[in-house]
C-alpha positions as a Python dict, from the first residue, in 0.01 Angstrom:
ca = {
    (1, 'M'): (0, 0, 0),
    (2, 'L'): (178, -192, 275),
    (3, 'Q'): (488, -255, 65),
    (4, 'R'): (503, 109, -44),
    (5, 'N'): (474, 229, 316),
    (6, 'I'): (741, -16, 431),
    (7, 'K'): (974, 119, 163),
    (8, 'L'): (911, 476, 276),
    (9, 'V'): (966, 395, 643),
    (10, 'F'): (1268, 177, 565),
    (11, 'G'): (1427, 452, 356),
    (12, 'T'): (1367, 701, 635),
    (13, 'N'): (1507, 468, 899),
    (14, 'A'): (1810, 392, 684),
    (15, 'L'): (1891, 761, 647),
    (16, 'M'): (1833, 812, 1019),
    (17, 'L'): (2063, 522, 1095),
    (18, 'C'): (2336, 670, 875),
    (19, 'S'): (2290, 1003, 1049),
    (20, 'G'): (2302, 833, 1389),
    (21, 'V'): (2623, 653, 1299),
    (22, 'V'): (2781, 983, 1188),
    (23, 'T'): (2682, 1164, 1508),
    (24, 'S'): (2793, 864, 1715),
    (25, 'L'): (3133, 864, 1548),
    (26, 'L'): (3184, 1239, 1584),
    (27, 'S'): (3080, 1243, 1950),
    (28, 'A'): (3303, 943, 2026),
    (29, 'W'): (3602, 1103, 1852),
    (30, 'A'): (3551, 1443, 2012),
    (31, 'L'): (3439, 1342, 2361),
    (32, 'G'): (3592, 997, 2423),
    (33, 'P'): (3419, 728, 2630),
    (34, 'E'): (3374, 949, 2937),
    (35, 'G'): (3234, 1251, 2750),
    (36, 'R'): (3010, 1021, 2543),
    (37, 'G'): (2879, 880, 2868),
    (38, 'D'): (2805, 1229, 3006),
    (39, 'L'): (2609, 1311, 2688),
    (40, 'T'): (2407, 989, 2726),
    (41, 'I'): (2325, 1088, 3085),
    (42, 'V'): (2195, 1427, 2969),
    (43, 'L'): (1981, 1290, 2685),
    (44, 'T'): (1829, 979, 2846),
    (45, 'W'): (1571, 1070, 3107),
    (46, 'P'): (1390, 1365, 2939),
    (47, 'A'): (1315, 1137, 2643),
    (48, 'V'): (1177, 878, 2885),
    (49, 'F'): (949, 1143, 3040),
    (50, 'V'): (801, 1216, 2696),
    (51, 'T'): (680, 857, 2670),
    (52, 'I'): (560, 842, 3030),
    (53, 'M'): (356, 1164, 3011),
    (54, 'S'): (199, 1077, 2675),
    (55, 'I'): (4, 791, 2845),
    (56, 'G'): (-17, 586, 2525),
    (57, 'L'): (-197, 854, 2322),
    (58, 'P'): (38, 843, 2017),
    (59, 'Q'): (-50, 475, 1962),
    (60, 'A'): (-418, 551, 2018),
    (61, 'Y'): (-399, 829, 1759),
    (62, 'R'): (-250, 588, 1504),
    (63, 'F'): (-531, 340, 1565),
    (64, 'W'): (-829, 577, 1568),
    (65, 'T'): (-708, 786, 1276),
    (66, 'A'): (-675, 471, 1067),
    (67, 'R'): (-1008, 331, 1190),
    (68, 'Q'): (-1209, 659, 1185),
    (69, 'P'): (-1050, 925, 959),
    (70, 'E'): (-1340, 1162, 1029),
    (71, 'S'): (-1212, 1209, 1387),
    (72, 'I'): (-892, 1391, 1282),
    (73, 'S'): (-1007, 1740, 1384),
    (74, 'H'): (-1106, 1629, 1733),
    (75, 'L'): (-783, 1437, 1782),
    (76, 'F'): (-570, 1728, 1659),
    (77, 'S'): (-738, 1983, 1886),
    (78, 'N'): (-724, 1754, 2187),
    (79, 'A'): (-356, 1682, 2121),
    (80, 'L'): (-255, 2048, 2137),
    (81, 'L'): (-454, 2112, 2453),
    (82, 'Y'): (-315, 1802, 2621),
    (83, 'S'): (45, 1882, 2526),
    (84, 'V'): (27, 2235, 2666),
    (85, 'V'): (-136, 2144, 2997),
    (86, 'V'): (40, 1817, 3070),
    (87, 'G'): (370, 1937, 2919),
    (88, 'V'): (398, 2216, 3177),
    (89, 'L'): (321, 1972, 3458),
    (90, 'A'): (581, 1732, 3319),
    (91, 'L'): (845, 2005, 3323),
    (92, 'V'): (780, 2069, 3693),
    (93, 'L'): (788, 1698, 3771),
    (94, 'G'): (1105, 1651, 3568),
    (95, 'E'): (1280, 1929, 3757),
    (96, 'L'): (1207, 1748, 4083),
    (97, 'V'): (1277, 1389, 3974),
    (98, 'I'): (1532, 1373, 3693),
    (99, 'P'): (1831, 1517, 3887),
    (100, 'R'): (1783, 1241, 4144),
    (101, 'L'): (1771, 969, 3877),
    (102, 'V'): (2105, 1049, 3714),
    (103, 'G'): (2308, 1006, 4033),
    (104, 'D'): (2603, 1211, 4153),
    (105, 'R'): (2734, 1397, 3846),
    (106, 'S'): (2936, 1713, 3782),
    (107, 'P'): (2762, 2054, 3812),
    (108, 'E'): (2790, 2105, 3433),
    (109, 'V'): (2614, 1777, 3359),
    (110, 'M'): (2337, 1855, 3609),
    (111, 'R'): (2283, 2199, 3452),
    (112, 'L'): (2252, 2046, 3105),
    (113, 'V'): (2011, 1781, 3235),
    (114, 'R'): (1777, 2057, 3355),
    (115, 'I'): (1804, 2252, 3030),
    (116, 'Y'): (1740, 1950, 2812),
    (117, 'A'): (1419, 1876, 3005),
    (118, 'L'): (1260, 2145, 2784),
    (119, 'I'): (1218, 1877, 2518),
    (120, 'I'): (937, 1710, 2715),
    (121, 'P'): (645, 1923, 2581),
    (122, 'I'): (819, 1949, 2242),
    (123, 'G'): (843, 1571, 2215),
    (124, 'M'): (481, 1523, 2322),
    (125, 'V'): (349, 1748, 2044),
    (126, 'T'): (572, 1580, 1784),
    (127, 'D'): (469, 1226, 1884),
    (128, 'L'): (97, 1307, 1872),
    (129, 'M'): (126, 1475, 1532),
    (130, 'R'): (320, 1176, 1403),
    (131, 'G'): (42, 952, 1533),
    (132, 'L'): (-208, 1141, 1316),
    (133, 'L'): (14, 1124, 1007),
    (134, 'E'): (94, 755, 1049),
    (135, 'G'): (-271, 669, 1108),
    (136, 'M'): (-357, 829, 773),
    (137, 'R'): (-53, 656, 616),
    (138, 'R'): (120, 983, 526),
    (139, 'F'): (457, 814, 568),
    (140, 'A'): (641, 1050, 335),
    (141, 'W'): (566, 1338, 573),
    (142, 'V'): (642, 1119, 874),
    (143, 'G'): (979, 1050, 717),
    (144, 'A'): (1042, 1421, 667),
    (145, 'V'): (954, 1492, 1032),
    (146, 'R'): (1197, 1228, 1152),
    (147, 'L'): (1470, 1315, 903),
    (148, 'I'): (1478, 1685, 985),
    (149, 'L'): (1557, 1593, 1345),
    (150, 'F'): (1857, 1383, 1245),
    (151, 'G'): (1948, 1621, 964),
    (152, 'V'): (1977, 1922, 1195),
    (153, 'Q'): (2166, 1711, 1448),
    (154, 'S'): (2410, 1577, 1187),
    (155, 'V'): (2479, 1916, 1029),
    (156, 'G'): (2527, 2070, 1371),
    (157, 'Y'): (2764, 1796, 1487),
    (158, 'V'): (2971, 1814, 1168),
    (159, 'A'): (3000, 2192, 1195),
    (160, 'L'): (3097, 2177, 1560),
    (161, 'W'): (3343, 1892, 1515),
    (162, 'S'): (3515, 2058, 1219),
    (163, 'T'): (3572, 2371, 1428),
    (164, 'D'): (3677, 2180, 1744),
    (165, 'R'): (3369, 2301, 1932),
    (166, 'L'): (3185, 1973, 1980),
    (167, 'T'): (3138, 1944, 2356),
    (168, 'V'): (2872, 1792, 2576),
    (169, 'A'): (2706, 2135, 2608),
    (170, 'S'): (2710, 2221, 2236),
    (171, 'A'): (2582, 1871, 2149),
    (172, 'T'): (2293, 1919, 2394),
    (173, 'Y'): (2193, 2254, 2242),
    (174, 'T'): (2210, 2102, 1895),
    (175, 'M'): (1970, 1828, 1998),
    (176, 'L'): (1729, 2088, 2138),
    (177, 'A'): (1731, 2276, 1807),
    (178, 'A'): (1677, 1953, 1611),
    (179, 'L'): (1377, 1850, 1821),
    (180, 'A'): (1221, 2197, 1788),
    (181, 'A'): (1259, 2181, 1408),
    (182, 'S'): (1095, 1837, 1403),
    (183, 'M'): (798, 1963, 1607),
    (184, 'I'): (742, 2262, 1378),
    (185, 'L'): (750, 2046, 1065),
    (186, 'S'): (509, 1792, 1220),
    (187, 'L'): (255, 2069, 1285),
    (188, 'V'): (295, 2200, 930),
    (189, 'A'): (256, 1851, 786),
    (190, 'V'): (-68, 1784, 975),
    (191, 'W'): (-209, 2124, 881),
    (192, 'V'): (-125, 2085, 511),
    (193, 'Q'): (-209, 1716, 465),
    (194, 'L'): (-504, 1662, 699),
    (195, 'T'): (-652, 2018, 720),
    (196, 'P'): (-794, 1976, 1071),
    (197, 'R'): (-1036, 2223, 1223),
    (198, 'W'): (-1027, 2349, 1580),
    (199, 'T'): (-1297, 2130, 1732),
    (200, 'P'): (-1185, 1990, 2069),
    (201, 'R'): (-1421, 1723, 2193),
    (202, 'L'): (-1417, 1543, 2525),
    (203, 'S'): (-1576, 1227, 2385),
    (204, 'G'): (-1297, 1195, 2128),
    (205, 'F'): (-1039, 1232, 2402),
    (206, 'R'): (-1210, 963, 2608),
    (207, 'S'): (-1204, 716, 2319),
    (208, 'A'): (-835, 781, 2256),
    (209, 'L'): (-760, 766, 2627),
    (210, 'R'): (-931, 427, 2668),
    (211, 'Y'): (-716, 276, 2395),
    (212, 'G'): (-407, 458, 2519),
    (213, 'L'): (-449, 342, 2878),
    (214, 'K'): (-477, -19, 2763),
    (215, 'D'): (-153, 18, 2574),
    (216, 'Y'): (15, 253, 2822),
    (217, 'P'): (154, -6, 3065),
    (218, 'G'): (291, -192, 2766),
    (219, 'M'): (448, 125, 2625),
    (220, 'V'): (619, 203, 2954),
    (221, 'T'): (738, -153, 3002),
    (222, 'E'): (848, -175, 2638),
    (223, 'L'): (1055, 138, 2692),
    (224, 'A'): (1191, -14, 3011),
    (225, 'T'): (1259, -344, 2837),
    (226, 'W'): (1421, -177, 2536),
    (227, 'R'): (1641, 51, 2743),
    (228, 'L'): (1620, -64, 3103),
    (229, 'D'): (1986, -161, 3085),
    (230, 'S'): (2085, 192, 2983),
    (231, 'L'): (1855, 353, 3240),
    (232, 'I'): (2009, 155, 3526),
    (233, 'L'): (2361, 221, 3399),
    (234, 'V'): (2289, 597, 3388),
    (235, 'G'): (2204, 589, 3757),
    (236, 'F'): (2485, 367, 3883),
    (237, 'A'): (2771, 315, 3636),
    (238, 'S'): (3065, 538, 3559),
    (239, 'S'): (3057, 774, 3260),
    (240, 'T'): (3322, 564, 3084),
    (241, 'S'): (3118, 241, 3112),
    (242, 'I'): (2807, 425, 2996),
    (243, 'G'): (2994, 563, 2697),
    (244, 'L'): (3122, 220, 2592),
    (245, 'Y'): (2778, 65, 2629),
    (246, 'A'): (2612, 350, 2435),
    (247, 'I'): (2836, 280, 2134),
    (248, 'A'): (2751, -91, 2143),
    (249, 'V'): (2379, -9, 2159),
    (250, 'K'): (2406, 231, 1866),
    (251, 'L'): (2576, -27, 1646),
    (252, 'S'): (2338, -308, 1743),
    (253, 'D'): (2046, -88, 1640),
    (254, 'I'): (2148, -158, 1279),
    (255, 'T'): (1979, -497, 1305),
    (256, 'T'): (1648, -340, 1415),
    (257, 'L'): (1619, -118, 1108),
    (258, 'L'): (1397, -351, 907),
    (259, 'A'): (1173, -451, 1198),
    (260, 'S'): (1105, -94, 1305),
    (261, 'S'): (1023, -3, 945),
    (262, 'V'): (781, -293, 901),
    (263, 'G'): (624, -239, 1243),
    (264, 'D'): (556, 131, 1185),
    (265, 'A'): (384, 61, 852),
    (266, 'L'): (209, -259, 964),
    (267, 'M'): (9, -131, 1259),
    (268, 'P'): (-215, 125, 1075),
    (269, 'E'): (-249, -106, 774),
    (270, 'V'): (-378, -390, 993),
    (271, 'A'): (-609, -149, 1179),
    (272, 'A'): (-757, -29, 849),
    (273, 'S'): (-815, -385, 722),
    (274, 'K'): (-1176, -503, 739),
    (275, 'K'): (-1102, -874, 699),
    (276, 'R'): (-968, -1080, 987),
    (277, 'D'): (-786, -1338, 773),
    (278, 'E'): (-625, -1069, 561),
    (279, 'A'): (-490, -887, 865),
    (280, 'T'): (-358, -1214, 1012),
    (281, 'Q'): (-171, -1297, 693),
    (282, 'M'): (-17, -949, 684),
    (283, 'V'): (128, -1001, 1031),
    (284, 'T'): (252, -1359, 980),
    (285, 'R'): (415, -1286, 645),
    (286, 'S'): (584, -974, 785),
    (287, 'L'): (715, -1177, 1079),
    (288, 'R'): (864, -1451, 859),
    (289, 'L'): (1036, -1210, 621),
    (290, 'T'): (1172, -998, 905),
    (291, 'L'): (1322, -1293, 1091),
    (292, 'I'): (1481, -1437, 775),
    (293, 'A'): (1638, -1102, 686),
    (294, 'H'): (1776, -1048, 1036),
    (295, 'L'): (1923, -1396, 1064),
    (296, 'L'): (2102, -1348, 731),
    (297, 'L'): (2253, -1022, 860),
    (298, 'L'): (2360, -1157, 1197),
    (299, 'G'): (2651, -1371, 1074),
    (300, 'P'): (2846, -1103, 885),
    (301, 'L'): (2788, -848, 1160),
    (302, 'W'): (2903, -1094, 1429),
    (303, 'I'): (3230, -1163, 1248),
    (304, 'S'): (3303, -799, 1164),
    (305, 'A'): (3220, -655, 1509),
    (306, 'P'): (3577, -607, 1646),
    (307, 'Y'): (3706, -474, 1315),
    (308, 'V'): (3424, -220, 1288),
    (309, 'L'): (3488, -98, 1642),
    (310, 'R'): (3862, -62, 1586),
    (311, 'F'): (3832, 104, 1247),
    (312, 'A'): (3543, 338, 1327),
    (313, 'Y'): (3590, 428, 1692),
    (314, 'G'): (3944, 335, 1786),
    (315, 'D'): (4120, 81, 2004),
    (316, 'E'): (3970, 215, 2325),
    (317, 'F'): (3624, 90, 2217),
    (318, 'V'): (3733, -263, 2111),
    (319, 'P'): (3677, -414, 2463),
    (320, 'V'): (3302, -373, 2407),
    (321, 'T'): (3304, -639, 2126),
    (322, 'N'): (3136, -916, 2328),
    (323, 'V'): (2871, -674, 2450),
    (324, 'L'): (2800, -569, 2091),
    (325, 'R'): (2758, -930, 1980),
    (326, 'L'): (2516, -1006, 2263),
    (327, 'L'): (2315, -694, 2179),
    (328, 'M'): (2297, -804, 1814),
    (329, 'I'): (2131, -1128, 1922),
    (330, 'A'): (1899, -931, 2148),
    (331, 'S'): (1805, -699, 1862),
    (332, 'V'): (1709, -990, 1635),
    (333, 'I'): (1480, -1131, 1905),
    (334, 'W'): (1334, -787, 1972),
    (335, 'S'): (1264, -743, 1601),
    (336, 'G'): (1042, -1052, 1593),
    (337, 'G'): (859, -940, 1905),
    (338, 'S'): (801, -589, 1772),
    (339, 'I'): (632, -724, 1457),
    (340, 'V'): (390, -938, 1659),
    (341, 'I'): (319, -651, 1899),
    (342, 'S'): (244, -415, 1609),
    (343, 'G'): (3, -676, 1475),
    (344, 'L'): (-175, -708, 1810),
    (345, 'K'): (-215, -332, 1834),
    (346, 'G'): (-350, -307, 1481),
    (347, 'L'): (-599, -586, 1553),
    (348, 'G'): (-730, -383, 1847),
    (349, 'H'): (-569, -584, 2128),
    (350, 'P'): (-324, -344, 2298),
    (351, 'G'): (-388, -519, 2629),
    (352, 'L'): (-235, -844, 2502),
    (353, 'S'): (73, -663, 2379),
    (354, 'T'): (96, -504, 2722),
    (355, 'V'): (104, -847, 2887),
    (356, 'A'): (406, -942, 2675),
    (357, 'R'): (595, -625, 2754),
    (358, 'I'): (525, -637, 3127),
    (359, 'A'): (649, -997, 3144),
    (360, 'A'): (966, -894, 2960),
    (361, 'A'): (1025, -597, 3190),
    (362, 'L'): (993, -813, 3501),
    (363, 'V'): (1239, -1071, 3372),
    (364, 'M'): (1482, -804, 3260),
    (365, 'A'): (1467, -616, 3591),
    (366, 'V'): (1545, -932, 3790),
    (367, 'T'): (1828, -1042, 3561),
    (368, 'L'): (1981, -693, 3562),
    (369, 'L'): (1987, -684, 3941),
    (370, 'V'): (2160, -1022, 3948),
    (371, 'W'): (2394, -1002, 3648),
    (372, 'L'): (2491, -634, 3634),
    (373, 'P'): (2690, -635, 3961),
    (374, 'R'): (2853, -966, 3865),
    (375, 'W'): (2943, -916, 3498),
    (376, 'G'): (2907, -541, 3439),
    (377, 'I'): (2792, -426, 3097),
    (378, 'E'): (2807, -783, 2963),
    (379, 'G'): (2553, -877, 3229),
    (380, 'A'): (2333, -589, 3108),
    (381, 'A'): (2350, -726, 2753),
    (382, 'L'): (2259, -1078, 2871),
    (383, 'A'): (1962, -933, 3057),
    (384, 'S'): (1847, -774, 2730),
    (385, 'V'): (1861, -1112, 2555),
    (386, 'S'): (1649, -1267, 2831),
    (387, 'G'): (1392, -988, 2842),
    (388, 'Y'): (1342, -967, 2466),
    (389, 'S'): (1305, -1346, 2443),
    (390, 'V'): (1023, -1340, 2695),
    (391, 'M'): (854, -1051, 2515),
    (392, 'F'): (866, -1232, 2181),
    (393, 'L'): (739, -1564, 2315),
    (394, 'V'): (452, -1416, 2516),
    (395, 'A'): (344, -1184, 2233),
    (396, 'L'): (354, -1471, 1984),
    (397, 'F'): (147, -1694, 2213),
    (398, 'C'): (-115, -1417, 2256),
    (399, 'F'): (-131, -1359, 1882),
    (400, 'L'): (-172, -1729, 1800),
    (401, 'W'): (-437, -1769, 2068),
    (402, 'Q'): (-632, -1461, 1962),
    (403, 'Q'): (-624, -1540, 1588),
    (404, 'K'): (-679, -1915, 1646),
    (405, 'I'): (-390, -2032, 1430),
    (406, 'S'): (-109, -2277, 1499),
    (407, 'L'): (259, -2196, 1543),
    (408, 'W'): (345, -2395, 1230),
    (409, 'E'): (87, -2202, 1028),
    (410, 'C'): (245, -1879, 1146),
    (411, 'V'): (615, -1951, 1091),
    (412, 'R'): (611, -2204, 806),
    (413, 'P'): (804, -2055, 510),
    (414, 'R'): (607, -2023, 188),
    (415, 'R'): (714, -1983, -171),
    (416, 'N'): (516, -1662, -205),
    (417, 'D'): (694, -1508, 98),
    (418, 'L'): (940, -1358, -147),
    (419, 'P'): (815, -1006, -212),
    (420, 'F'): (680, -918, -552),
    (421, 'L'): (971, -679, -592),
    (422, 'F'): (1208, -974, -637),
    (423, 'A'): (1032, -1084, -957),
    (424, 'A'): (1230, -1040, -1278),
    (425, 'A'): (1242, -677, -1382),
    (426, 'G'): (1126, -755, -1735),
    (427, 'S'): (832, -957, -1607),
    (428, 'R'): (724, -676, -1376),
    (429, 'T'): (742, -425, -1659),
    (430, 'E'): (531, -651, -1881),
    (431, 'F'): (278, -702, -1606),
    (432, 'F'): (234, -336, -1524),
    (433, 'R'): (218, -239, -1890),
    (434, 'D'): (-39, -497, -1997),
    (435, 'R'): (-245, -555, -1685),
    (436, 'L'): (-231, -285, -1420),
    (437, 'W'): (-194, 45, -1601),
    (438, 'M'): (-464, 18, -1869),
    (439, 'R'): (-637, 330, -1995),
    (440, 'S'): (-971, 392, -1827),
    (441, 'P'): (-1262, 259, -2034),
    (442, 'Q'): (-1484, 543, -1918),
    (443, 'D'): (-1304, 838, -2065),
    (444, 'P'): (-968, 751, -2216),
    (445, 'L'): (-935, 1057, -2435),
    (446, 'Q'): (-1041, 1338, -2204),
    (447, 'S'): (-885, 1216, -1882),
    (448, 'G'): (-558, 1082, -2018),
    (449, 'T'): (-509, 908, -1681),
    (450, 'F'): (-426, 549, -1597),
    (451, 'H'): (-614, 340, -1346),
    (452, 'P'): (-472, 40, -1162),
    (453, 'G'): (-814, -108, -1091),
    (454, 'T'): (-940, -180, -1445),
    (455, 'L'): (-828, -544, -1453),
    (456, 'P'): (-1054, -816, -1309),
    (457, 'G'): (-1029, -796, -934),
    (458, 'G'): (-894, -440, -940),
    (459, 'V'): (-802, -307, -596),
    (460, 'A'): (-901, -637, -435),
    (461, 'R'): (-640, -819, -645),
    (462, 'T'): (-378, -561, -552),
    (463, 'R'): (-445, -618, -183),
    (464, 'E'): (-439, -995, -238),
    (465, 'V'): (-90, -964, -388),
    (466, 'L'): (25, -765, -83),
    (467, 'V'): (-113, -1019, 161),
    (468, 'N'): (-55, -1355, -10),
    (469, 'G'): (237, -1277, -236),
    (470, 'F'): (261, -1278, -612),
    (471, 'D'): (210, -1597, -814),
    (472, 'W'): (370, -1516, -1148),
    (473, 'H'): (261, -1845, -1307),
    (474, 'K'): (-102, -1774, -1221),
    (475, 'E'): (-80, -1422, -1357),
    (476, 'N'): (81, -1546, -1677),
    (477, 'E'): (-213, -1778, -1732),
    (478, 'S'): (-458, -1492, -1689),
    (479, 'M'): (-255, -1273, -1922),
    (480, 'T'): (-267, -1537, -2195),
    (481, 'A'): (-642, -1587, -2167),
    (482, 'P'): (-845, -1571, -2491),
    (483, 'L'): (-886, -1220, -2616),
    (484, 'E'): (-1264, -1245, -2620),
    (485, 'T'): (-1262, -1270, -2238),
    (486, 'M'): (-1081, -938, -2206),
    (487, 'E'): (-1233, -598, -2244),
    (488, 'P'): (-1146, -458, -2590),
    (489, 'A'): (-925, -151, -2594),
    (490, 'K'): (-1077, 160, -2746),
    (491, 'K'): (-919, 291, -3058),
    (492, 'V'): (-735, 617, -3010),
    (493, 'S'): (-720, 842, -3314),
}
């Protein structure tokens, strides 16, 4: 289940990344560094308000839906009521605060900032619906909800760019349309897949709120840690500097693709696990594989950075090469921290993950104040490296302490770390044909269905493979066991 969900999330994230690269290229070509910076200013703070006003409820919904599926109707009803009431309040607060956060900008940019604030209630509804879908592991629908956002944005940008109408204003309106489409599809997905009833319940909201408030400081500080550099730049730097930095951030996000995919799938899977050791092994194995994959990617991306910038964006973006390389290192460190934090949340310890993110935010805030005036956007990138390092180390310490395992036990590479998918294709085919997909012994003729649990161990063995890896030698021995120890197949006439 975990591997299948990771594949779904990874595929979605890969398509989203491709879409993001396309929109980044088109906006850079059409708007230049200064216009790209103005667009970043418009889009930044309303998205931050969505996270702030959600008070950790999306993460709480993922946890409680996975832990108690019978609470879906209460969570759904409470989510809609909360989004309507708090969303309106957030719009009023955003109108008062956001214009002061973006600094002294042109009248056109300030007008677009106010218009784009409409996404606050839209984003709150979408995030809560996604929390329900992810908690029930409906990752195919989650992928559709996320892809329609980037799909509408990409199609809109391509159409506008091909007709020479891609401006900061038209890009803003396109983003509004994309977010509205994503919200509508998320509501449809929850209604079709989970069939909730309208049963708002205060006790259900209190349970979700308790979990959310424990995780809320961590969510806010994680957002600050992940994008504190950009938030400070939006308030103080020129549009040109912001535009250059935004391109470097977009490209460095390539290295976070795998970690975000694993983290999204890992948290509900760990929360649904009933065995402590099993959940621990899920987290440690995911961490090892993620770090290995990212370190293998870092070298080629480091070397190709200036060539990618020149070829894709033009010579005017090449000066950001060193910033891009620093952000790549920061992204690798962040990826390891995000896996551990997802594990802590799934194990029911959002407070410990909060400690890690608060420590990172404090370090990053101090280093930004010192290094940003001295070294500009390179100082911002160095602050990201420092903050993410602290987050990873503190989160890892909390995880090791809570699960009572050693650092060596956590990070030591194992032969079975290689996913089952890397086994020889012929061997996998043989295994599935002979062992997993046997005809049901109860009713092979009438049902005509295949059941993966008919071999000794059944579902338990499947979960063991996901957690501990696949030992092909061991399976071969079981497959060559004497025939009298295996259940005889029924003759089909």
